[in-house]
Backbone bond lengths (Angstrom), bond angles and torsions (degrees), N, CA, C in turn:
res aa  C-N    CA-C-N  psi(-1)  N-CA   C-N-CA  omega(-1)  CA-C   N-CA-C  phi
1 X - - - 1.445 - - 1.519 109.86 -
2 X 1.323 115.17 141.56 1.441 118.41 176.59 1.519 107.88 -103.67
3 X 1.294 118.03 141.08 1.446 120.99 177.93 1.494 109.86 -136.48
4 X 1.320 115.91 168.48 1.450 121.03 179.04 1.517 109.79 -74.63
5 X 1.321 116.33 139.71 1.448 121.11 176.94 1.509 108.95 -75.69
6 X 1.337 115.80 169.41 1.462 119.39 178.23 1.514 110.19 -60.12
7 X 1.337 117.31 -34.46 1.454 120.22 177.64 1.510 110.94 -62.55
8 X 1.334 115.91 -42.62 1.454 119.61 179.63 1.514 110.14 -66.55
9 X 1.337 117.58 -38.03 1.453 119.76 179.96 1.516 110.85 -62.77
10 X 1.329 117.29 -39.24 1.451 120.53 -179.09 1.510 111.49 -70.33
11 X 1.342 116.31 -47.28 1.459 119.18 -176.44 1.508 111.30 -71.06
12 X 1.346 116.89 -26.32 1.449 120.20 -178.94 1.518 112.14 -61.99
13 X 1.311 116.01 -29.61 1.457 119.32 -179.99 1.527 111.84 -63.55
14 X 1.330 116.43 -15.73 1.448 120.07 -177.96 1.525 112.43 -85.83
15 X 1.333 116.79 -9.95 1.473 118.60 179.47 1.512 109.23 -143.15
16 X 1.298 116.69 111.31 1.453 122.10 -176.76 1.512 109.64 -135.50
17 X 1.299 115.09 165.25 1.459 121.25 175.94 1.514 107.38 -110.79
18 X 1.288 116.70 104.97 1.451 123.66 178.72 1.519 110.84 48.11
19 X 1.317 115.65 43.76 1.458 119.07 175.90 1.508 114.59 92.43
20 X 1.329 119.41 3.84 1.457 121.32 178.96 1.499 109.79 -105.35
21 X 1.321 118.30 124.28 1.465 122.01 -177.36 1.517 108.04 -80.43
22 X 1.335 117.41 95.71 1.454 120.79 -172.17 1.518 112.87 -65.88
23 X 1.312 116.93 -35.68 1.460 118.94 -178.16 1.509 111.73 -60.66
24 X 1.338 118.11 -27.52 1.454 120.81 178.39 1.505 111.42 -97.01
25 X 1.329 117.41 -23.78 1.444 119.48 179.45 1.525 110.87 -67.80
26 X 1.327 116.44 -34.96 1.443 119.38 -172.78 1.509 111.64 -108.70
27 X 1.339 115.74 128.96 1.449 119.95 -177.47 1.506 111.79 -108.45
28 X 1.330 117.68 -152.51 1.445 121.84 -172.86 1.516 111.68 -87.33
29 X 1.333 115.10 166.30 1.442 120.00 172.63 1.506 111.83 124.33
30 X 1.360 116.94 -171.06 1.439 121.83 -179.87 1.506 111.16 -67.17
31 X 1.310 116.35 155.83 1.462 120.14 -174.87 1.518 110.20 -117.94
32 X 1.292 116.09 144.62 1.442 120.71 177.57 1.516 111.48 -57.42
33 X 1.306 116.96 -27.41 1.462 119.83 179.01 1.507 112.96 -84.02
34 X 1.343 118.33 -5.46 1.453 121.21 -175.42 1.505 111.87 -94.49
35 X 1.316 118.64 37.35 1.454 122.41 -173.73 1.526 113.72 -59.69
36 X 1.342 120.96 -38.20 1.464 118.42 179.52 1.517 113.39 -57.16
37 X 1.340 118.20 -27.40 1.455 120.78 179.98 1.519 113.36 -93.06
38 X 1.332 117.27 -24.64 1.448 119.30 -167.83 1.532 115.22 -116.74
39 X 1.332 117.69 -37.77 1.450 120.12 -169.09 1.518 112.53 -90.01
40 X 1.336 116.92 158.93 1.460 120.47 174.80 1.518 110.07 -62.74
41 X 1.339 117.75 153.65 1.461 120.54 -179.97 1.536 110.22 -58.93
42 X 1.304 116.80 142.94 1.449 120.94 177.26 1.521 108.65 -87.99
43 X 1.311 115.48 147.89 1.449 118.53 -177.19 1.526 110.39 -71.73
44 X 1.358 117.19 153.50 1.458 120.49 -178.78 1.529 112.16 -58.60
45 X 1.321 115.83 147.61 1.450 120.13 177.01 1.513 113.91 85.40
46 X 1.319 118.39 7.33 1.465 121.43 -179.61 1.518 109.47 -65.70
47 X 1.320 116.56 118.64 1.458 119.50 179.73 1.524 113.48 -130.73
48 X 1.321 116.62 -13.98 1.457 120.10 -176.99 1.524 111.05 -87.42
49 X 1.362 117.04 -177.94 1.448 119.82 178.51 1.523 109.10 -57.01
50 X 1.298 116.98 131.59 1.441 120.46 174.15 1.504 109.30 -78.72
51 X 1.310 117.63 129.42 1.449 120.12 179.82 1.525 112.07 -114.05
52 X 1.337 117.15 -0.36 1.441 119.58 172.72 1.527 108.70 -81.28
53 X 1.291 116.86 133.27 1.459 120.01 -178.91 1.508 109.53 -146.37
54 X 1.320 115.75 156.19 1.445 119.19 173.81 1.507 109.17 -113.45
55 X 1.325 114.77 129.88 1.452 118.69 179.15 1.503 108.94 -95.63
56 X 1.283 118.90 155.43 1.442 120.72 179.38 1.510 113.56 -169.93
57 X 1.328 117.14 12.81 1.449 119.13 177.75 1.516 109.23 -70.49
58 X 1.319 115.95 134.34 1.463 119.91 176.59 1.508 110.00 -75.03
59 X 1.338 117.26 178.15 1.445 119.98 178.92 1.515 111.27 -62.05
60 X 1.333 117.83 -18.50 1.457 120.44 173.61 1.522 111.59 -68.22
61 X 1.326 116.26 -15.95 1.448 120.87 -175.00 1.511 113.18 -57.25
62 X 1.318 118.23 -38.46 1.455 121.74 177.22 1.514 107.42 -127.65
63 X 1.304 115.96 64.97 1.449 120.53 -174.20 1.512 111.34 -81.43
64 X 1.317 115.33 159.65 1.459 120.46 177.23 1.523 110.85 -58.59
65 X 1.331 116.79 -41.59 1.468 120.47 179.13 1.510 111.63 -57.88
66 X 1.319 117.35 -35.45 1.444 120.28 -178.90 1.520 113.36 -67.20
67 X 1.302 116.49 -20.97 1.462 120.14 -178.44 1.518 111.99 -107.70
68 X 1.327 118.50 4.52 1.458 120.82 -179.87 1.522 110.79 -71.54
69 X 1.318 116.41 161.80 1.462 119.98 -178.80 1.524 110.62 -63.76
70 X 1.330 118.20 -24.71 1.456 120.71 177.55 1.530 111.62 -68.07
71 X 1.328 117.14 -18.93 1.455 119.53 -179.12 1.518 112.25 -98.47
72 X 1.344 117.24 6.78 1.452 120.19 -178.55 1.510 111.16 -100.06
73 X 1.321 115.63 143.33 1.448 120.52 179.61 1.513 108.77 -160.85
74 X 1.316 117.43 164.68 1.454 120.60 175.55 1.515 111.12 -113.40
75 X 1.336 116.73 10.49 1.468 119.03 179.77 1.515 111.17 -94.79
76 X 1.307 116.06 -159.67 1.461 120.34 177.07 1.519 110.83 65.25
77 X 1.335 116.17 -127.80 1.454 121.80 -175.18 1.516 112.52 -97.91
78 X 1.308 118.11 16.10 1.453 120.18 -178.19 1.518 112.03 -60.21
79 X 1.331 117.60 -30.30 1.468 121.96 178.62 1.508 111.86 -102.45
80 X 1.318 116.62 -43.61 1.470 120.97 -172.16 1.518 114.49 -84.95
81 X 1.321 117.20 -12.94 1.455 119.58 179.36 1.510 112.61 57.96
82 X 1.320 117.36 -133.34 1.467 121.89 -178.36 1.519 111.24 -102.82
83 X 1.327 116.62 22.59 1.465 120.51 178.65 1.521 110.03 -70.85
84 X 1.330 116.16 170.63 1.460 120.45 178.24 1.512 111.43 -57.92
85 X 1.317 116.03 -41.28 1.465 120.23 178.78 1.517 111.33 -62.74
86 X 1.329 115.94 -40.06 1.457 119.95 -179.77 1.502 113.07 -64.62
87 X 1.322 117.35 -42.82 1.455 121.38 -178.59 1.531 111.66 -74.67
88 X 1.332 116.66 -20.52 1.462 119.86 179.68 1.535 112.05 -88.38
89 X 1.317 116.26 -10.19 1.471 119.86 -176.11 1.526 110.27 -63.74
90 X 1.330 115.63 142.98 1.471 120.74 -178.83 1.535 110.23 -62.54
91 X 1.323 117.25 -30.66 1.468 120.33 179.03 1.520 110.84 -62.71
92 X 1.364 116.28 -39.32 1.458 119.23 177.99 1.511 111.26 -69.44
93 X 1.316 117.35 -43.51 1.459 121.63 179.08 1.531 110.76 -58.80
94 X 1.325 115.99 -44.55 1.465 120.32 179.41 1.515 111.29 -64.85
95 X 1.321 115.58 -41.59 1.466 118.79 179.41 1.519 111.41 -63.54
96 X 1.347 115.95 -47.50 1.458 120.05 -175.25 1.520 111.44 -61.14
97 X 1.317 117.30 -40.79 1.461 121.48 -177.06 1.522 113.26 -91.61
98 X 1.315 117.62 -4.67 1.443 120.26 -176.87 1.519 114.77 -98.63
99 X 1.331 117.15 -4.81 1.454 120.21 178.83 1.521 111.03 -77.48
100 X 1.309 116.25 178.74 1.466 120.01 -175.63 1.518 112.25 -64.55
101 X 1.332 117.16 -23.35 1.461 120.31 175.15 1.523 108.75 -160.92
102 X 1.331 115.35 154.71 1.452 120.34 175.33 1.524 110.21 -65.08
103 X 1.332 116.68 -34.17 1.462 120.54 178.86 1.522 111.07 -61.78
104 X 1.334 116.71 -37.17 1.462 121.11 177.80 1.523 109.98 -63.70
105 X 1.329 117.03 -47.95 1.466 121.58 179.73 1.526 110.72 -61.54
106 X 1.328 116.14 -40.52 1.451 121.33 179.50 1.518 110.62 -62.53
107 X 1.348 117.04 -40.88 1.460 121.36 178.27 1.522 111.32 -62.99
108 X 1.327 116.43 -41.73 1.458 120.72 178.86 1.535 110.05 -58.76
109 X 1.318 116.19 -46.97 1.456 120.73 -177.86 1.526 112.19 -64.64
110 X 1.308 117.08 -34.27 1.455 119.79 178.28 1.542 110.73 -61.69
111 X 1.325 116.35 -42.35 1.451 119.37 177.97 1.511 112.24 -65.17
112 X 1.326 116.27 -46.36 1.467 120.44 -176.51 1.514 111.19 -63.64
113 X 1.341 117.35 -49.04 1.461 121.42 -178.49 1.519 110.36 -65.97
114 X 1.334 117.64 -41.09 1.452 120.88 -179.45 1.507 111.92 -60.25
115 X 1.322 116.69 -39.62 1.468 120.29 178.86 1.513 111.47 -74.32
116 X 1.325 117.61 -39.49 1.472 121.39 -170.68 1.518 113.38 -79.99
117 X 1.328 117.42 -44.29 1.473 121.10 -173.12 1.532 111.59 -98.06
118 X 1.333 118.12 153.77 1.457 120.85 177.97 1.523 111.91 -79.21
119 X 1.311 115.62 164.99 1.459 121.58 176.11 1.526 109.56 -60.26
120 X 1.318 115.59 138.26 1.451 120.48 -178.82 1.517 113.25 100.95
121 X 1.331 117.51 -15.86 1.447 120.97 176.97 1.528 110.11 -108.77
122 X 1.305 116.05 146.47 1.444 121.18 -179.52 1.540 110.32 -135.44
123 X 1.286 114.31 164.84 1.458 121.07 169.62 1.518 106.90 -124.17
124 X 1.331 116.81 121.83 1.456 122.71 179.66 1.518 108.96 -113.38
125 X 1.290 116.93 134.20 1.458 121.54 -174.91 1.522 109.73 -142.14
126 X 1.331 116.55 134.73 1.454 121.70 176.76 1.518 108.84 -101.71
127 X 1.295 116.39 121.95 1.455 122.40 -178.32 1.533 108.73 -69.78
128 X 1.331 118.60 115.17 1.466 119.92 -177.46 1.525 113.18 -68.69
129 X 1.328 116.45 -16.04 1.454 120.28 -179.52 1.526 111.31 -85.95
130 X 1.320 116.70 -45.40 1.468 120.51 -176.61 1.528 112.73 -100.37
131 X 1.321 116.87 -20.05 1.457 120.52 -176.53 1.518 113.67 82.03
132 X 1.331 116.84 -1.61 1.467 120.76 -178.66 1.526 110.48 -78.71
133 X 1.340 115.35 145.63 1.457 120.96 178.56 1.517 109.96 -99.25
134 X 1.320 116.25 136.39 1.465 122.37 179.91 1.523 108.84 -122.94
135 X 1.304 116.37 138.17 1.465 120.90 179.22 1.514 108.80 -131.02
136 X 1.329 116.83 130.31 1.461 122.81 -177.60 1.506 109.86 -123.11
137 X 1.313 117.43 128.31 1.458 122.63 -174.43 1.522 111.82 -95.02
138 X 1.323 115.09 138.15 1.463 120.66 173.06 1.515 110.23 -78.74
139 X 1.340 115.47 157.76 1.472 119.21 178.65 1.522 113.46 -140.98
140 X 1.324 117.03 -43.79 1.468 119.16 -168.77 1.529 114.11 -108.51
141 X 1.319 119.34 -24.04 1.470 121.00 176.11 1.511 113.95 65.65
142 X 1.322 117.16 46.30 1.458 121.04 -175.96 1.517 114.16 -93.12
143 X 1.330 117.70 -11.97 1.473 120.91 -178.77 1.520 109.92 -150.85
144 X 1.323 116.45 58.79 1.461 120.39 -172.09 1.537 112.28 -71.31
145 X 1.313 118.01 -38.14 1.470 118.85 -179.62 1.516 110.22 -64.56
146 X 1.327 116.50 -46.44 1.468 120.42 177.68 1.521 110.19 -60.25
147 X 1.338 116.53 -42.36 1.465 120.92 -178.32 1.535 111.16 -63.20
148 X 1.324 117.08 -25.74 1.457 121.00 -178.64 1.530 112.59 -96.59
149 X 1.332 117.18 7.63 1.456 119.88 171.62 1.497 117.15 114.23
150 X 1.340 118.12 -5.83 1.451 120.26 178.52 1.516 110.49 -84.75
151 X 1.328 117.53 155.10 1.477 119.70 174.63 1.526 109.81 -58.73
152 X 1.291 117.27 140.39 1.462 120.94 -179.34 1.506 110.40 -67.58
153 X 1.338 116.52 129.72 1.459 120.57 173.13 1.525 108.32 -75.04
154 X 1.317 116.30 166.14 1.465 120.28 178.76 1.518 109.96 -59.95
155 X 1.336 116.80 -41.76 1.461 120.00 179.84 1.516 111.63 -62.53
156 X 1.346 117.09 -40.18 1.462 120.05 178.56 1.519 110.46 -66.46
157 X 1.325 116.99 -41.45 1.465 121.02 176.65 1.518 110.40 -56.79
158 X 1.321 115.70 -44.88 1.469 120.26 -176.83 1.521 111.60 -70.42
159 X 1.312 117.02 -42.23 1.475 118.91 179.65 1.517 111.98 -64.97
160 X 1.336 117.08 -42.68 1.447 119.85 179.55 1.526 111.03 -66.23
161 X 1.331 117.21 -40.35 1.454 121.38 177.09 1.511 110.83 -61.08
162 X 1.332 116.35 -44.57 1.462 120.63 -179.64 1.525 111.10 -64.36
163 X 1.331 116.52 -38.49 1.458 121.15 -179.98 1.520 110.57 -64.35
164 X 1.327 117.48 -45.58 1.462 120.36 179.50 1.530 110.21 -63.24
165 X 1.329 117.02 -42.58 1.464 120.19 179.61 1.509 111.37 -63.27
166 X 1.323 116.84 -37.84 1.461 120.73 -178.09 1.518 112.42 -65.41
167 X 1.348 116.82 -20.03 1.459 119.85 -177.28 1.518 113.23 -102.54
168 X 1.308 116.52 11.53 1.462 119.23 174.80 1.521 109.76 -81.08
169 X 1.321 115.91 140.22 1.458 120.69 176.58 1.517 108.66 -133.96
170 X 1.320 117.35 120.68 1.469 121.33 -175.11 1.515 112.31 -64.03
171 X 1.336 116.98 -23.37 1.457 120.31 -178.14 1.526 112.69 -94.96
172 X 1.333 118.01 -5.77 1.448 120.90 -178.89 1.513 112.73 69.18
173 X 1.332 117.02 26.49 1.477 120.82 178.62 1.523 108.80 -111.78
174 X 1.318 115.40 165.27 1.471 120.70 -179.46 1.517 110.64 -99.91
175 X 1.306 115.48 129.56 1.459 122.60 177.02 1.522 107.10 -130.53
176 X 1.304 116.66 130.72 1.460 120.80 179.80 1.535 109.33 -73.23
177 X 1.332 116.97 129.51 1.458 121.74 179.81 1.508 109.73 -130.12
178 X 1.321 115.15 156.74 1.468 121.36 174.52 1.519 107.76 -107.73
179 X 1.335 116.09 122.67 1.457 122.34 -176.94 1.514 110.50 -97.97
180 X 1.309 117.28 127.76 1.459 122.88 -179.12 1.537 110.12 -122.22
181 X 1.308 116.23 148.31 1.450 121.16 179.86 1.521 110.30 152.60
182 X 1.322 115.95 -159.32 1.467 120.66 179.82 1.519 110.35 -121.35
183 X 1.335 115.83 145.00 1.442 120.76 -179.92 1.516 111.25 -83.50
184 X 1.327 117.27 -173.47 1.454 120.84 -175.04 1.529 112.55 -69.29
185 X 1.339 117.45 -17.31 1.454 120.83 176.53 1.514 112.52 -89.93
186 X 1.337 116.04 -2.80 1.462 120.49 -179.89 1.515 114.31 90.75
187 X 1.331 117.38 0.50 1.462 121.38 -179.61 1.525 110.35 -84.54
188 X 1.315 116.98 143.62 1.452 120.62 177.57 1.526 109.37 -67.27
189 X 1.333 116.14 135.72 1.459 119.94 175.97 1.510 109.14 -59.22
190 X 1.324 116.49 132.73 1.456 121.90 -175.69 1.524 111.31 -68.05
191 X 1.318 115.99 134.11 1.459 122.85 177.48 1.514 107.55 -128.98
192 X 1.337 116.88 120.11 1.452 120.32 -179.53 1.508 111.77 -75.45
193 X 1.304 117.14 164.16 1.465 121.20 179.62 1.531 111.18 -64.30
194 X 1.342 116.17 -36.16 1.465 118.39 179.22 1.525 110.82 -68.56
195 X 1.334 116.68 -34.99 1.459 120.07 177.25 1.524 110.23 -65.82
196 X 1.327 116.26 -44.05 1.463 120.97 179.20 1.520 110.89 -61.12
197 X 1.324 115.72 -37.87 1.465 120.64 -179.48 1.525 111.87 -70.56
198 X 1.350 116.70 -37.82 1.457 120.54 -176.30 1.525 112.96 -81.93
199 X 1.334 117.00 -35.39 1.457 121.11 -175.18 1.527 109.19 -105.61
200 X 1.312 115.85 83.78 1.465 122.05 -170.96 1.526 112.91 -104.10
201 X 1.339 117.74 -8.40 1.451 119.99 -176.37 1.538 110.99 -95.20
202 X 1.333 117.74 110.35 1.465 118.89 173.95 1.530 109.08 -59.70
203 X 1.339 116.36 131.56 1.457 118.53 -176.68 1.521 112.54 -108.83
204 X 1.345 117.45 -69.54 1.455 118.42 -169.50 1.515 111.99 -158.93
205 X 1.318 114.35 168.65 1.470 122.09 169.84 1.524 106.51 -118.73
206 X 1.324 116.30 140.28 1.461 122.11 178.38 1.530 108.20 -126.62
207 X 1.330 116.50 137.53 1.460 119.41 -177.88 1.517 110.00 -162.47
208 X 1.318 115.76 167.70 1.468 121.29 -179.23 1.506 109.77 142.78
209 X 1.333 115.79 -167.84 1.460 121.26 177.89 1.518 109.03 -149.19
210 X 1.320 115.87 101.67 1.458 122.10 178.53 1.511 111.52 -77.40
211 X 1.329 117.44 -20.88 1.445 121.16 -179.63 1.535 111.12 -66.43
212 X 1.316 115.64 -38.12 1.457 121.19 -174.48 1.518 113.40 -99.55
213 X 1.332 117.03 -6.45 1.451 120.14 -177.38 1.508 113.36 77.47
214 X 1.346 118.06 16.27 1.467 120.54 179.00 1.512 112.66 -74.58
215 X 1.311 116.74 -10.57 1.458 119.83 177.84 1.508 111.82 106.70
216 X 1.307 115.21 173.81 1.459 121.61 177.66 1.513 108.24 -137.98
217 X 1.334 115.93 143.02 1.455 121.76 -168.95 1.527 111.20 -134.68
218 X 1.317 115.14 161.74 1.466 121.27 176.29 1.516 108.47 -143.24
219 X 1.310 115.32 155.02 1.447 121.87 174.19 1.509 109.71 -140.68
220 X 1.321 117.12 154.73 1.465 121.64 -179.30 1.512 110.32 -91.66
221 X 1.342 115.24 142.94 1.455 120.81 177.26 1.520 112.34 -104.18
222 X 1.306 117.60 -0.17 1.454 123.17 172.28 1.508 108.24 -152.69
223 X 1.317 117.42 167.77 1.452 122.95 -179.01 1.520 109.59 -101.22
224 X 1.315 116.35 125.14 1.468 119.70 175.21 1.525 109.03 -78.96
225 X 1.314 115.40 128.43 1.456 120.18 175.42 1.523 109.55 -77.34
226 X 1.320 116.41 163.77 1.456 121.29 -176.73 1.528 112.13 -59.55
227 X 1.323 116.86 -27.70 1.456 120.53 -178.54 1.538 112.48 -88.28
228 X 1.319 116.66 -5.83 1.467 120.51 -174.30 1.530 111.55 -101.00
229 X 1.326 115.10 151.59 1.463 122.50 174.38 1.513 108.12 -152.65
230 X 1.323 115.86 167.53 1.450 120.58 -179.07 1.502 110.52 -155.16
231 X 1.322 115.61 154.13 1.458 120.13 175.23 1.528 111.35 -76.47
232 X 1.330 116.08 -6.46 1.455 122.36 179.89 1.525 109.28 -101.47
233 X 1.333 116.46 60.52 1.457 120.26 -171.40 1.523 114.19 -81.22
234 X 1.321 119.13 -7.47 1.463 120.02 -177.79 1.532 112.22 -72.36
235 X 1.331 115.97 -34.64 1.455 119.54 -179.04 1.502 113.22 -108.22
236 X 1.319 116.62 -49.55 1.448 121.98 180.00 1.520 108.26 -81.19
237 X 1.321 115.47 91.16 1.446 120.55 -170.21 1.515 109.88 -138.75
238 X 1.319 116.77 158.63 1.455 122.36 175.41 1.515 111.51 -92.53
239 X 1.353 116.58 8.85 1.458 120.96 -179.13 1.535 110.57 -63.39
240 X 1.318 115.80 147.52 1.446 120.44 177.20 1.519 109.37 -90.08
241 X 1.319 117.43 168.61 1.440 122.26 -174.33 1.533 111.95 -56.93
242 X 1.315 114.69 132.87 1.465 120.39 175.19 1.493 115.53 88.47
243 X 1.340 118.59 -6.85 1.458 120.29 -179.63 1.523 110.50 -83.13
244 X 1.319 116.44 149.86 1.451 120.25 172.50 1.515 109.41 -70.85
245 X 1.305 116.07 143.40 1.450 120.30 173.95 1.524 108.47 -84.16
246 X 1.321 115.79 -176.35 1.453 119.84 173.02 1.523 110.44 -78.30
247 X 1.313 118.45 7.31 1.459 123.70 -176.07 1.521 109.82 -126.56
248 X 1.316 118.20 63.28 1.472 119.56 -178.85 1.519 110.61 -60.64
249 X 1.337 118.81 146.31 1.452 126.93 8.85 1.512 115.03 -92.88
250 X 1.338 118.89 17.86 1.465 120.31 176.74 1.531 109.13 -61.20
251 X 1.309 116.10 127.29 1.464 122.15 176.16 1.521 108.61 -106.03
252 X 1.315 115.90 128.49 1.459 119.79 -177.32 1.515 110.23 -85.14
253 X 1.322 115.49 132.43 1.457 120.72 -176.70 1.516 113.21 -105.89
254 X 1.350 116.75 19.80 1.458 119.18 -179.24 1.525 110.83 77.94
255 X 1.324 117.83 -149.08 1.485 120.01 179.46 1.524 111.16 -64.83
256 X 1.315 116.86 142.25 1.460 120.44 175.80 1.523 110.40 -56.74
257 X 1.309 115.85 -35.93 1.473 120.64 -176.00 1.529 112.25 -63.80
258 X 1.316 117.13 -17.80 1.471 119.68 -178.52 1.518 112.56 -80.19
259 X 1.334 117.89 -20.04 1.462 120.45 -177.22 1.530 113.46 -130.93
260 X 1.329 117.81 -6.42 1.466 121.36 -173.75 1.517 112.66 -119.72
261 X 1.322 115.50 157.55 1.450 123.73 177.41 1.521 108.90 -117.42
262 X 1.323 116.41 136.11 1.460 121.24 -176.83 1.528 111.22 -71.82
263 X 1.327 115.16 149.51 1.452 121.90 172.02 1.529 109.03 -68.53
264 X 1.326 116.36 158.00 1.467 120.28 -179.64 1.523 111.87 -59.34
265 X 1.338 117.02 -27.48 1.460 120.41 178.61 1.515 111.93 -75.80
266 X 1.331 117.17 -15.16 1.466 124.48 -176.39 1.515 112.51 64.75
267 X 1.332 117.48 15.38 1.466 120.98 -177.78 1.526 112.15 -93.80
268 X 1.328 117.12 -16.53 1.473 120.65 -178.37 1.523 107.83 -162.03
269 X 1.339 115.04 173.09 1.454 120.76 179.09 1.508 110.02 -83.56
270 X 1.341 116.85 137.29 1.458 122.85 -176.41 1.518 112.18 -90.58
271 X 1.316 117.53 -42.74 1.458 121.86 -178.11 1.509 109.64 -153.21
272 X 1.328 115.53 153.00 1.474 122.45 178.15 1.511 107.80 -135.10
273 X 1.335 116.73 139.14 1.455 121.13 -175.98 1.524 110.77 -119.99
274 X 1.333 115.37 126.81 1.465 122.14 175.21 1.524 108.12 -134.39
275 X 1.309 116.26 129.89 1.474 122.03 -179.42 1.523 112.63 53.23
276 X 1.309 115.72 36.77 1.457 121.27 176.99 1.522 114.85 80.30
277 X 1.324 117.52 0.96 1.457 121.71 -179.90 1.528 109.52 -104.02
278 X 1.316 116.48 131.31 1.461 121.49 179.42 1.511 110.48 -94.87
279 X 1.327 116.38 132.82 1.466 122.24 -177.42 1.526 110.02 -121.79
280 X 1.327 115.55 150.01 1.459 122.15 172.72 1.527 107.82 -89.67
281 X 1.328 118.71 116.18 1.476 120.63 -174.36 1.521 113.65 -94.96
282 X 1.305 114.16 169.82 1.456 124.25 167.37 1.527 106.71 -113.86
283 X 1.326 116.52 135.71 1.464 122.41 179.30 1.520 109.51 -109.71
284 X 1.307 118.01 136.69 1.475 121.47 -177.54 1.518 112.06 -122.73
285 X 1.323 114.14 147.80 1.465 122.63 176.81 1.534 108.63 -126.83
286 X 1.342 115.19 151.54 1.455 121.98 -179.92 1.525 111.46 -120.44
287 X 1.319 115.62 163.96 1.465 121.14 167.84 1.518 108.63 -79.58
288 X 1.322 119.88 147.00 1.460 122.03 179.34 1.530 113.17 -55.47
289 X 1.330 117.76 -35.23 1.464 120.23 -177.11 1.523 112.93 -70.56
290 X 1.323 117.09 -10.58 1.466 119.17 178.93 1.531 112.27 -93.27
291 X 1.327 116.39 6.52 1.448 121.72 168.66 1.522 106.47 -111.48
292 X 1.333 117.01 109.89 1.450 122.45 -172.04 1.533 110.53 -84.42
293 X 1.331 114.91 148.13 1.463 120.73 -178.21 1.514 110.77 -129.23
294 X 1.315 116.67 127.59 1.466 120.40 172.56 1.512 108.69 -64.06
295 X 1.324 116.29 124.00 1.444 120.18 -177.86 1.519 112.70 116.70
296 X 1.360 116.63 -3.81 1.463 118.75 179.29 1.526 112.96 -89.41
297 X 1.356 116.51 2.51 1.451 121.00 176.40 1.500 115.64 86.29
298 X 1.321 117.91 3.01 1.450 122.38 179.91 1.526 109.39 -120.96
299 X 1.324 116.40 125.86 1.454 120.33 177.93 1.525 107.84 -85.99
300 X 1.324 116.52 97.45 1.454 121.21 -179.71 1.528 110.41 -76.31
301 X 1.330 116.10 160.06 1.470 118.84 -178.58 1.523 111.91 -68.18
302 X 1.339 117.17 -15.62 1.444 120.74 177.01 1.523 112.31 -87.93
303 X 1.339 117.22 -2.99 1.459 122.11 -178.90 1.521 110.05 -106.45
304 X 1.317 115.22 156.61 1.460 121.11 -178.49 1.522 110.40 -125.91
305 X 1.329 115.25 154.98 1.454 120.17 176.86 1.525 110.02 -68.47
306 X 1.289 116.65 162.38 1.457 121.25 179.93 1.514 111.35 164.14
307 X 1.299 115.84 -164.06 1.470 121.30 -176.38 1.525 112.15 -115.98
308 X 1.310 117.68 1.30 1.450 120.21 -176.19 1.518 113.35 -106.50
309 X 1.329 115.76 -159.37 1.457 120.56 179.30 1.525 111.16 -127.79
310 X 1.343 116.16 30.06 1.460 121.88 174.02 1.520 109.31 -104.13
311 X 1.307 117.00 165.08 1.453 120.05 -175.84 1.530 112.92 -61.28
312 X 1.343 116.70 -30.17 1.455 120.53 -178.24 1.524 113.39 -96.17
313 X 1.327 116.04 7.65 1.469 121.43 175.36 1.525 106.46 -158.63
314 X 1.330 115.28 72.67 1.466 120.57 -168.90 1.525 110.50 -107.07
315 X 1.316 117.49 93.44 1.452 121.46 -176.91 1.520 112.98 -69.87
316 X 1.324 117.14 -34.66 1.473 119.63 -175.23 1.521 111.84 -71.87
317 X 1.320 118.28 -31.10 1.454 121.90 -177.99 1.521 113.18 -97.39
318 X 1.329 116.37 -42.18 1.462 121.33 -170.93 1.516 113.77 -112.63
319 X 1.319 118.67 5.27 1.451 124.30 -179.53 1.536 111.05 62.99
320 X 1.274 116.41 178.02 1.464 120.97 178.17 1.490 109.21 -79.07
321 X 1.318 117.57 148.40 1.457 121.97 180.00 1.526 109.25 -60.20
322 X 1.315 116.55 133.81 1.463 121.19 179.21 1.514 112.27 91.31
323 X 1.342 117.71 -7.00 1.455 121.29 178.76 1.520 110.04 -90.73
324 X 1.290 117.56 135.76 1.467 121.19 -178.50 1.517 109.97 -120.72
């Protein structure tokens, strides 16, 4: 796992999004903006919001340190968002160049811009320290007003928080996911027929508000059998309501149906309520092949050797422990 160094943790406090320390919120791995390297090819004629994304944030992605009071501030981009003024601010420049590497800062920005801006819009920035030009592509359009310089609304805060949480991966690997929900204009994120056909496994709901420190939550949209496992363990989990996942500080709320209400289209969750607070969630779907099964003849990295037929003791795939 890759994590932010102490230097990155200190400098990150100088650049935040409405009180969220992004440098600590986002860890290593594939980026939602890195689709040319990670995602399946898109079909010709694609012009709407892209909802295919690859997650790859490690468990450091939403670490406890990232949500501590030491990581909260009202400076940086808390007001200016991703506007020209925001990217030109000295706090942003210091943050970008003060992390453990420029590549790390670049990865963080790819996630933020991809979640906030719609497909077809980009943010280009020239680093005044190195002279290098960076360009980050939008994809989902979940916080467009904030990205253009307006104060983030509560709905934008919640959608962006949910988007970041949905892209966390405890193993630091990339898994292609289909993101469902509504954008900042209230329109349903476009899903092509081929995407619907390929991504048939309901996975999870993600919601919360990292801007306000109210927490971030996940729920499962299907039940994992004892023989099943997945690299997407932050949301698709057998955890019961209120338990911490393997991806702190995400708290698992059990089935999505226990805390969420379906959208009128029945294609995704419309709202989720925890402690009397209503949140706008993000709903995710997986391909069937990304849910591993003991007995399919392949010893996946999420499976363990043993004498049984469960994912953590899979004799048919991983042989008995000590057997070579």
